[in-house]
N, C-alpha and C positions, 0 to 999 in steps of 0.2 A: 526471532527477529532476523531480518535479512538486510544486507547492505546493498544500496544501489549506488554504483560509482558516479561521482560528480561529472565525469567527462562524457557522459552519455547525452545524446540529443533526443528530443521528442517527448519530454516530460514537462512541458510548459505549465500545465494545470495540476501538477503533482506537488504543489508547494504547501498544501495543508495536510493535516493528519486525516487518514481515512482508515476505518476498520470495517472490513467486509465480513459479515457473519452469515455463513451458509450451512445448509444441511441437506438431508435427503429430499426435502420438498422445496424446490427453488422458489415457490410462491411465498414461502415464509422467510426468505433471505432478507437481510436488513443491512444497510450501510449506516454507520455513524460517522459523521463528518464534523470536525471542529471548525467553527467559524468565529469571526470576531465578536459576534453577539451571543455565542454559546454553541452547544452541540445541536446538530440537526440529525434527525432520524429519517432515512429515505427508504421507502418500501414499495414505491410504485414500479410496476414491471418495466415501463419505458426507461426510467432512470436507472433501475438495477441493471438493465442490459448494458447501458453505457459504463457503469462502474465495473461490471464483470469484465468487459473488454479492457478497461484501464488496468484493473488488478492483474489480469493475465499478462499484459504487456510488461508491467513492473516485475512480476514474478519471473518472467522469462529472462530478463536481463540482470536480475539481482544475483548476488553471490549466494551459493549454497550455505546453509546454516553453519557448517564447520569453517568454511572460508570466511564467512562474515565474522564469526567469533575471533578467528586468527587476525583478521584485518583490524578489528577494534582493539585487540590486545597490542598489536604492533603500534597503532596510533597512540594508545595510552602510554606506552614506553617512551615514545618519541617526545611526549609532552614533558 
């Protein structure tokens, strides 16, 4: 799990849960997206390209796993 700071711009469509599952064969990659009517599986190449780009942007600005864990522990202590 990685934390994305709230003060970042550019994530207007990142408000729902997205799980990107990928492996050695990109054609078999799948995105699971939670929606109000249930989960949606996305596996078309055109849509996957969009989600790959979005996932890479989020990954690039998110805190590293150790920093994410420390951030969450700090927040929990403040509560």
